C-alpha positions in Angstrom: -25.0 0.2 19.2 -22.3 2.5 17.8 -23.8 5.6 19.5 -24.0 3.6 22.8 -20.3 2.7 22.6 -19.4 6.3 22.0 -21.5 7.5 24.9 -19.8 4.9 27.2 -16.4 6.0 26.1 -17.3 9.7 26.7 -18.6 8.8 30.2 -15.3 7.0 31.0 -13.4 10.1 29.9 -15.7 12.5 31.6 -15.3 10.8 35.0 -11.6 11.9 35.1 -11.8 15.1 33.1 -13.5 17.4 35.5 -10.3 19.2 36.4 -9.2 19.7 32.8 -9.4 23.5 32.0 -10.3 24.7 28.5 -12.6 27.2 26.9 -16.3 26.4 27.6 -18.2 24.8 24.8 -19.9 27.4 22.6 -23.6 26.8 22.2 -25.2 27.3 18.7 -27.9 29.8 18.6 -31.5 28.6 19.1 -34.6 30.7 18.5 -35.8 31.5 22.0 -39.2 32.4 23.4 -39.3 34.9 26.3 -37.2 33.5 29.2 -40.0 33.4 31.7 -42.1 31.2 29.3 -39.2 28.9 28.7 -38.4 28.6 32.3 -42.0 27.7 33.2 -42.2 25.2 30.4 -38.9 23.7 31.4 -40.1 23.2 35.0 -43.1 21.4 33.5 -40.7 18.9 31.8 -40.3 20.4 28.3 -36.8 19.5 27.3 -36.6 21.9 24.3 -37.7 24.7 26.5 -34.9 23.9 28.9 -32.4 24.1 26.1 -33.7 27.5 25.0 -33.8 28.6 28.7 -30.1 27.7 29.0 -29.3 29.5 25.7 -30.7 32.7 27.2 -28.6 32.2 30.3 -25.5 31.7 28.2 -26.1 34.9 26.3 -26.3 36.7 29.6 -23.0 35.2 30.7 -22.0 32.2 32.7 -20.9 34.3 35.7 -24.1 36.4 35.8 -25.5 36.3 39.3 -28.9 35.0 38.0 -27.2 32.1 36.2 -26.6 30.4 39.5 -30.3 30.2 40.1 -30.8 29.0 36.5 -28.3 26.2 37.1 -30.1 25.2 40.2 -33.4 25.0 38.4 -31.9 23.0 35.5 -30.2 20.7 37.9 -33.5 20.0 39.6 -35.3 19.3 36.3 -32.4 17.2 35.0 -32.6 15.0 38.1 -36.2 14.3 37.2 -35.0 12.7 33.9 -35.7 15.6 31.5 -32.9 15.1 28.9 -33.1 18.7 27.6 -32.5 20.1 31.0 -29.3 18.0 31.4 -28.1 19.4 28.0 -29.0 22.9 29.1 -27.1 22.5 32.4 -24.1 21.2 30.5 -24.1 24.4 28.3 -23.7 26.5 31.5 -20.5 24.7 32.4 -17.6 27.0 33.4 -14.0 26.6 32.5 -12.7 23.6 34.4 -16.1 21.8 34.4 -15.7 20.1 31.0 -15.9 16.6 32.4 -19.1 17.4 34.3 -20.5 19.0 31.1 -19.6 15.9 29.0 -21.5 13.6 31.5 -24.5 15.8 31.1 -24.4 15.8 27.3 -24.1 12.0 27.5 -27.2 11.8 29.7 -29.0 14.2 27.3 -28.1 12.2 24.2 -29.0 8.8 25.8 -32.3 10.4 27.0 -33.3 11.4 23.4 -32.0 15.0 23.1 -30.6 15.5 19.6 -29.0 18.7 20.9 -27.1 16.6 23.5 -25.7 14.4 20.7 -24.7 17.5 18.8 -22.9 19.0 21.8 -21.1 15.7 22.5 -20.0 15.5 18.8 -18.6 19.1 19.1 -16.6 18.1 22.2 -15.1 15.1 20.3 -14.3 17.3 17.3 -12.7 20.1 19.3 -11.0 17.9 21.9 -12.6 19.8 24.8 -12.5 17.7 27.9 -12.0 14.5 25.8 -9.4 13.4 23.2 -10.2 14.8 19.8 -11.7 12.1 17.6 -13.5 13.0 14.3 -14.5 9.4 13.7 -16.5 9.5 17.0 -17.9 13.0 16.3 -19.4 11.9 12.9 -22.1 9.5 14.2 -23.0 11.9 17.0 -23.4 14.8 14.6 -25.5 12.5 12.4 -27.8 11.6 15.4 -28.2 15.3 16.1 -28.9 16.1 12.5 -31.4 13.3 12.2 -33.1 14.8 15.3 -33.5 18.1 13.5 -30.6 20.1 15.0 -29.5 22.1 11.9 -26.0 23.1 13.3 -25.3 19.3 13.6 -26.1 18.9 9.9 -23.6 21.7 9.1 -20.9 20.1 11.3 -21.5 16.7 9.8 -21.3 18.2 6.3 -18.0 19.9 7.2 -16.4 16.6 8.3 -17.6 14.3 5.6 -16.9 17.0 2.9 -13.3 17.0 4.0 -13.0 13.3 4.6 -12.6 13.7 8.3 -13.8 10.8 10.4 -15.6 9.2 7.5 -15.0 8.7 3.7 -15.0 11.9 1.8 -18.5 12.5 0.2 -18.8 16.0 -1.3 -22.4 15.5 -2.7 -23.6 14.3 0.7 -22.0 17.3 2.4 -23.6 19.7 0.0 -27.0 18.1 0.6 -26.5 18.6 4.3 -25.7 22.2 3.8 -28.7 22.6 1.6 -30.9 21.1 4.2 -29.5 23.3 6.9 -29.7 26.5 4.8 -33.3 25.7 3.7 -34.2 25.4 7.4 -32.8 28.9 8.1 -29.4 28.1 9.5 -27.1 30.8 8.1 -23.8 28.9 8.7 -25.3 26.2 6.5 -26.0 28.9 3.8 -22.3 30.0 4.0 -21.0 26.4 3.5 -23.5 25.8 0.7 -22.3 29.0 -1.0 -18.8 27.7 -0.9 -19.9 24.4 -2.4 -21.8 26.2 -5.2 -18.9 28.6 -5.9 -16.3 25.8 -6.2 -18.4 23.0 -7.5 -17.9 20.8 -4.4 -20.5 18.0 -4.7 -22.9 20.2 -6.7 -22.8 21.8 -10.2 -21.0 25.2 -10.2 -23.5 28.0 -9.7 -21.6 31.3 -8.9 -24.7 33.5 -9.0 -26.5 31.5 -6.3 -23.3 31.2 -4.4 -22.8 34.9 -4.3 -26.5 35.4 -3.3 -26.0 33.0 -0.3 -22.7 34.7 0.7 -24.6 38.0 0.6 -27.4 36.6 2.7 -24.9 35.4 5.3 -23.0 38.7 5.2 -26.2 40.8 5.7 -27.0 38.6 8.7 -23.7 39.6 10.3 -21.7 36.4 9.5 -18.2 37.9 9.0 -16.9 35.0 7.0 -19.7 35.5 4.4 -18.6 39.1 3.9 -15.0 38.0 3.5 -15.9 35.3 1.0 -18.0 37.7 -1.1 -15.3 40.3 -0.9 -12.7 37.9 -2.2 -14.9 37.0 -5.2 -15.2 40.7 -6.2 -11.5 41.3 -5.5 -10.6 38.5 -7.9 -13.3 39.0 -10.4 -14.4 35.4 -10.0 -17.5 35.1 -12.1 -18.2 38.9 -11.8 -16.6 42.1 -13.0 -13.7 42.9 -10.7 -14.8 45.7 -8.4 -12.0 46.7 -6.0 -14.0 49.4 -4.2 -17.0 47.0 -3.5 -14.5 44.2 -2.5 -12.8 46.6 0.0 -16.2 47.5 1.5 -17.1 43.8 2.0 -13.7 42.8 3.3 -13.8 45.7 5.8 -17.1 44.2 7.1 -15.5 40.8 7.4 -12.4 42.2 9.1 -14.5 44.4 11.6 -16.4 41.2 12.4 -13.2 39.7 13.8 -12.6 37.4 10.8 -8.8 37.3 10.5 -9.0 36.0 7.0 -11.0 39.1 6.1 -8.3 41.4 7.5 -5.6 39.5 5.5 -7.7 39.6 2.3 -8.3 43.3 2.8 -4.6 43.9 3.3 -3.8 41.9 0.2 -6.4 44.0 -1.8 -5.0 47.3 -0.5 -1.5 46.2 -1.6 -2.5 45.1 -5.1 -5.4 47.4 -6.0 -5.2 50.5 -8.2 -5.5 54.0 -6.7 -7.6 55.2 -4.9 -8.2 51.8 -3.3 -4.5 51.0 -3.0 -3.0 51.9 0.4 0.2 50.3 1.5 0.3 52.0 4.9 -3.3 50.9 5.7 -2.5 47.3 4.7 0.6 47.3 6.9 -1.5 48.7 9.8 -4.1 46.0 9.3 -1.5 43.3 9.3 0.2 44.8 12.3 -3.1 44.8 14.3 -3.8 41.2 13.3 -0.3 40.3 14.4 -0.8 42.0 17.8 -4.0 39.9 18.1 -2.0 36.7 17.7 -2.2 36.0 14.0 1.2 34.6 13.1 0.6 34.7 9.3 -0.2 38.4 9.6 3.1 38.9 11.4 4.9 37.1 8.6 3.3 39.3 5.9 3.9 42.5 7.9 7.6 41.6 8.1 7.7 41.1 4.4 6.3 44.6 3.8 8.7 46.2 6.3 11.7 44.4 4.8 11.1 46.0 1.4 9.8 49.4 2.6 6.1 49.1 1.7 3.9 51.2 4.0 6.9 52.1 6.1 10.6 52.8 5.9 12.6 49.7 5.2 13.8 48.2 8.5 15.5 44.8 8.3 15.8 44.5 12.1 12.0 45.2 12.6 11.2 42.8 9.8 13.3 40.0 11.4 11.5 40.7 14.8 8.1 40.3 13.1 9.2 37.1 11.4 10.4 35.8 14.8 7.0 36.5 16.3 5.4 34.8 13.3 7.6 31.7 13.6 7.2 31.2 17.3 3.5 31.8 17.3 1.2 33.3 20.0 2.9 33.3 23.4 6.1 32.0 21.9 4.8 28.5 21.7 3.8 26.2 18.9 1.3 27.0 16.1 3.5 29.6 14.4 3.7 30.6 10.7 5.8 28.4 8.4 6.2 31.5 6.2 7.6 33.5 9.1 10.1 30.7 9.9 11.1 30.5 6.2 11.8 34.2 6.0 13.6 34.4 9.3 15.7 31.4 8.2 16.8 33.2 5.1 17.6 36.3 7.1 19.7 34.2 9.5 21.6 32.6 6.7 22.4 36.1 5.3 22.8 37.9 8.6 20.2 40.4 7.4 18.4 42.2 10.3 19.6 39.4 12.7 23.0 38.0 13.6 24.3 35.5 10.9 23.6 32.0 12.1 23.8 29.3 9.4 22.9 26.4 11.7 19.9 28.3 13.2 18.8 29.4 9.7 19.0 25.8 8.4 16.8 24.6 11.3 14.3 27.3 10.7 14.1 26.5 7.1 13.7 22.8 7.9 10.8 23.7 10.2 9.2 25.8 7.6 9.6 23.1 4.9 8.0 20.6 7.2 5.2 23.1 7.9 4.3 23.3 4.2 6.3 26.2 2.8 7.6 25.1 -0.6 10.0 28.1 -0.9 11.8 27.0 2.3 12.2 23.5 0.8 13.6 25.1 -2.4 16.1 27.2 -0.4 17.3 24.2 1.5 17.7 22.3 -1.7 19.9 25.1 -3.1 21.9 25.2 0.1 22.7 21.5 0.0 23.3 21.5 -3.8 25.9 24.3 -3.4 27.2 23.4 0.1 26.3 26.9 1.5 26.1 26.8 5.3 25.8 23.0 5.1 27.9 20.1 3.7 27.2 19.5 0.1 24.7 16.7 -0.4 23.2 16.1 -3.8 20.8 13.5 -2.6 19.3 15.7 0.1 19.2 18.6 -2.3 17.1 16.6 -4.7 14.8 15.5 -1.9 14.1 19.1 -1.0 13.6 20.1 -4.6 11.1 17.2 -5.0 9.2 18.3 -1.9 9.1 21.9 -3.2 7.9 20.8 -6.6 5.1 18.6 -5.2 3.9 21.6 -3.2 3.7 23.9 -6.2 7.1 25.6 -6.5 8.0 26.2 -10.1 11.6 26.7 -9.3 11.6 23.5 -7.2 10.3 21.6 -10.3 12.9 23.2 -12.6 15.7 22.3 -10.2 14.3 18.8 -9.8 14.4 18.3 -13.5 18.0 19.4 -13.6 18.8 16.9 -10.9 17.5 14.1 -13.0 19.8 15.3 -15.8 22.8 15.5 -13.4 22.3 11.9 -12.3 23.7 10.8 -15.6 27.3 9.6 -15.4 29.4 12.2 -17.1 32.5 10.7 -18.7 35.8 12.4 -18.0 37.4 10.9 -21.0 35.9 12.1 -24.3 36.5 8.6 -25.7 34.4 7.0 -22.9 31.0 5.6 -23.7 28.1 8.0 -23.8 26.4 9.0 -20.5 23.9 6.7 -19.0 20.5 8.1 -18.0 19.4 4.9 -16.0 19.7 6.6 -12.6 17.7 9.7 -13.7 15.0 7.5 -15.4 14.7 5.3 -12.4 14.1 8.3 -10.0 11.8 10.2 -12.4 9.7 7.0 -12.9 9.3 6.8 -9.1 8.4 10.5 -8.9 6.0 10.4 -11.9 3.1 9.4 -9.6 3.4 12.6 -7.7 5.0 15.2 -10.0 3.9 15.9 -13.6 7.4 17.3 -14.3 9.0 13.9 -13.8 6.5 12.3 -16.3 7.3 15.1 -18.8 11.0 14.6 -18.3 10.7 10.9 -19.1 8.9 11.9 -22.4 11.9 14.0 -23.5 15.0 11.8 -22.6 17.6 11.2 -25.4 16.9 8.4 -27.8 19.4 6.0 -26.1 17.2 6.0 -22.9 13.8 6.4 -24.6 12.8 2.7 -24.5 13.3 2.4 -20.8 11.6 5.8 -20.2 8.6 5.0 -22.4 8.2 1.6 -20.7 8.0 3.4 -17.3 5.5 5.9 -18.7 3.3 3.2 -20.1 3.3 1.4 -16.7 2.3 4.7 -15.0 -0.4 5.5 -17.6 -1.8 1.9 -17.2 -2.0 2.6 -13.5 -4.2 5.6 -14.4 -1.8 8.4 -13.5 -3.1 11.2 -15.8 0.3 13.1 -15.9 1.9 10.0 -17.4 -0.8 9.6 -20.1 -0.5 13.3 -20.9 3.3 13.1 -21.2 3.0 10.1 -23.5 0.4 12.0 -25.7 2.8 14.9 -26.0 5.6 12.5 -27.0 3.2 10.9 -29.6 2.5 14.3 -31.0 6.2 14.9 -31.4 6.7 11.5 -33.2 8.9 10.1 -30.4 6.8 7.1 -29.5 6.8 3.7 -31.3 3.6 3.1 -33.3 2.3 0.2 -31.2 2.9 2.1 -28.0 1.1 5.2 -29.5 -1.9 3.0 -30.4 -2.1 1.6 -26.9 -1.9 5.0 -25.2 -4.6 6.5 -27.4 -6.8 3.5 -26.8 -6.3 4.0 -23.0 -7.2 7.7 -23.4 -10.3 6.9 -25.4 -11.4 4.4 -22.8 -11.0 7.1 -20.1 -13.2 9.4 -22.2 -15.8 6.7 -22.6 -15.8 6.3 -18.8 -16.9 10.0 -18.5 -13.5 11.6 -17.7 -14.1 15.0 -19.3 -10.4 16.0 -19.4 -9.5 13.2 -21.8 -12.5 13.9 -24.0 -11.5 17.5 -24.4 -7.9 16.5 -25.2 -9.1 14.1 -27.8 -11.1 16.9 -29.3 -8.1 19.3 -29.3 -5.9 16.7 -30.9 -8.4 15.9 -33.7 -9.0 19.6 -34.3 -5.3 20.4 -34.7 -4.0 17.1 -36.1 -1.8 16.4 -33.0 -1.3 12.7 -32.2 -4.4 11.9 -34.3 -5.6 12.7 -37.9 -7.2 16.1 -38.2 -11.0 15.7 -38.1 -13.2 18.7 -37.2 -16.4 16.5 -36.9 -14.6 14.2 -34.4 -13.2 17.2 -32.6 -16.7 18.7 -32.2 -18.1 15.3 -31.0 -15.4 15.0 -28.3 -15.8 18.6 -27.2 -19.6 17.9 -26.8 -18.9 14.8 -24.7 -16.6 16.8 -22.4 -19.0 19.7 -22.3 -21.8 17.3 -21.3 -19.6 16.2 -18.4 -19.4 19.9 -17.2 -15.9 20.8 -18.7 -16.1 24.6 -19.1 -13.2 24.8 -21.5 -14.7 22.1 -23.8 -18.1 24.0 -23.7 -16.2 27.1 -24.9 -14.5 25.2 -27.7 -17.9 23.6 -28.8 -19.5 27.1 -28.7 -16.7 28.4 -30.9 -17.2 25.6 -33.5 -21.0 26.1 -33.4 -20.6 29.8 -34.1 -18.2 29.2 -37.1 -19.8 26.0 -38.5 -16.5 24.0 -38.1 -17.1 20.3 -38.0 -20.9 20.5 -38.4 -23.9 22.8 -39.0 -23.4 26.5 -38.0 -25.8 27.7 -35.3 -25.1 31.1 -33.8 -28.2 30.8 -31.7 -27.0 27.6 -30.1 -23.4 29.0 -29.7 -24.7 32.1 -27.9 -26.8 30.1 -25.6 -23.9 27.7 -24.7 -21.3 30.4 -24.3 -23.7 32.5 -22.2 -24.3 29.6 -19.9 -20.5 28.9 -19.7 -19.3 32.5 -19.3 -17.5 32.9 -15.9 -17.8 29.3 -14.8 -14.9 27.6 -13.0 -12.7 26.7 -14.6 -11.7 28.4 -17.8 -15.2 29.9 -18.3 -13.8 33.3 -19.1 -12.8 32.1 -22.5 -16.5 31.7 -23.2 -17.1 35.3 -22.2 -14.5 36.4 -24.8 -15.9 34.3 -27.6 -19.5 35.5 -26.8 -18.3 39.1 -26.7 -16.8 38.7 -30.2 -20.1 37.3 -31.6 -22.1 40.1 -30.1 -19.6 42.7 -31.4 -20.4 41.4 -34.9 -24.0 42.5 -34.5 -25.2 45.9 -35.6 -27.4 46.8 -32.6 -25.9 49.2 -30.0 -27.1 46.9 -27.1 -25.2 43.9 -28.4 -22.1 46.0 -29.0 -22.2 47.3 -25.4 -22.7 43.8 -24.0 -20.0 42.4 -26.3 -17.4 45.0 -25.2 -18.3 44.4 -21.5 -17.9 40.6 -22.0 -14.4 41.1 -23.6 -13.4 43.3 -20.7 -14.7 40.6 -18.2 -12.8 37.9 -20.0 -9.6 40.0 -20.0 -10.1 40.7 -16.3 -10.5 36.9 -15.9 -6.9 36.4 -17.3 -8.1 35.4 -20.8 -5.1 36.5 -22.8 -6.9 36.3 -26.2 -9.6 38.7 -25.0 -6.9 41.2 -23.8 -5.2 40.9 -27.2 -8.4 41.5 -29.1 -9.3 44.5 -27.0 -5.8 45.8 -27.6 -6.1 45.4 -31.3 -9.4 47.2 -31.4 -8.1 50.1 -29.4 -4.9 50.2 -31.5 -6.8 50.5 -34.8 -10.0 52.2 -33.5 -12.1 49.4 -35.0 -15.3 47.6 -34.0 -16.6 50.9 -32.5 -13.8 51.2 -30.0 -12.1 54.6 -29.6 -8.5 54.7 -30.9 -6.3 54.7 -27.8 -2.7 53.5 -28.2 -1.9 53.9 -24.5 -4.8 51.6 -23.6 -3.8 49.2 -26.4 -0.3 48.9 -25.0 -1.7 48.1 -21.5 -3.9 45.4 -23.0 -1.2 43.9 -25.1 1.1 43.7 -22.1 -1.6 41.9 -20.1 -1.9 39.4 -23.0 1.9 39.3 -23.3 2.1 37.2 -20.2 0.9 34.3 -22.4 3.5 35.1 -25.1 2.9 35.3 -28.8 2.0 38.2 -31.0 0.8 40.4 -28.1 4.4 41.1 -27.0 5.5 42.2 -30.4 2.4 44.5 -30.8 3.1 46.1 -27.5 6.7 46.6 -28.4 5.9 48.3 -31.7 3.4 50.7 -30.0 5.8 51.5 -27.2 8.6 52.3 -29.7 6.2 54.4 -31.7 5.5 56.5 -28.6 9.2 56.6 -27.6 8.9 54.4 -24.5 11.1 51.4 -23.8 9.4 48.1 -23.6 
């Protein structure tokens, strides 16, 4: 009944949509027999043969002189009630014939052609000849998938995996991609690779994900090459290999994948010589910009502004940002990043005439378009009254938006705005400042912004009772940031005993419900005596619960305790097996590589030493500061079989220094020893 209603709605739209011009519907590839055989079988009433016959005609081109004869033949067979012929005829529709094509797809779907349902679903998703409607596309794709059309399974998986047109269901989406890939549909393999790499609805399996990306890339799917190149560029689950990444990204870029061109440009800008090439990166972005990619225009403008790959030219940079902001053809669909940068240039009069009002409007457009930096700049402008009237309330609103979208500076300024909401007495003898306004606003923001929860946990004692009441309410509403902020306050001894007991009970309940994050935190607190009595056996037990729930960091901590015998029996064999299985997993699996490397370095065999050193390097490349620090220490002292190399040691200590601690001091000592300022 639902499908029938959708078909009637499509027919109603199709009856008045024939004059609507848009790009013709792309037909998914279908394995074809020789055209003459398919044409003969189609004439005999074989609907599947008619669809393959139409596919062959599409590949020749809709304006090919022979296609007119093909259309006539398909029209004759469609009139005889062969659903596949109607679908094939719809696939040969030209620009301006979308309404006619929709009517044919409806006839095909009603007549039992799964391909017709899939094509109609694609029309609803893309809004070609009919208003876009994901909710209507979903059941049509499902009908196509149930009928064995693998591209329909992929499209259905895409929509439900993103929660478009139906409740989000990542496991069901992954199962659809698996079904499609197993059936030989390479786009299905690509989407399955993404699910396996990111753990979307399936356990994380980076090796299989890479293999599927490689399979798609080898078959000429440019996005597969781009995805695999990005993995090697970032060292995600593999040793970082800039040269191999560049090769793969070039394949993606040359296959007309714009993301591949942008990824390649980013790699060329960040890589070490000989891969690094600023001029080539700028040329790539410039070409993509000329092809209508507004984000590429924005990035190219950023390079030109600072003189990377070309002489610094503020005027040219502003022109590129203007192209980015307005989008292809000067219409909508531009780059929020381009608008943000052009807005800043207009405020300062840098490369373009100074225009505070115009700059503000561009920044507002960029902020609304999702650029947190633009929101942050607007907040600063309103807070200081630069180019706009001073307005603390609007400033705070922009800082909040920037913070919620991931801007660290926006979060910091939002925190300061809470503080500034306090009433500052002019008379020193006046009562102490009140934090009520700041607490009230932070409590409202705690649901969205972890910084607000954390600020509530650190207010002065006079406001603590109200702040902690707000945090308890939010934690009770299962807002993780509120519970985390309370736990931090408990560790600092700032929470009343009865409140602390309630919070810890709430966290234990979350752990018992299978929430791995809280199990791991309970393990950490028991291991270090924070918030809870120090107990290594309990810590080990909680780490095991979290690890069983697929928390990579907890698996790393459990492996470490198994290797040392902390909190229970020592078992290096079990530790090695667990750490090896965890190494490189998303997220935080690189810590496991580092611990495994240290275990193997303790063995006497040359093979284990070689693997251990490689694992430490891999962990360091994966941003594990402890692994970088350990490698630096080995090179600084020439221990554990590493050659003494103080230059290399300094480099490693500085990589670890980003996390703070002893590494910064070690790097400074070595630099001073070699007469180089740190």
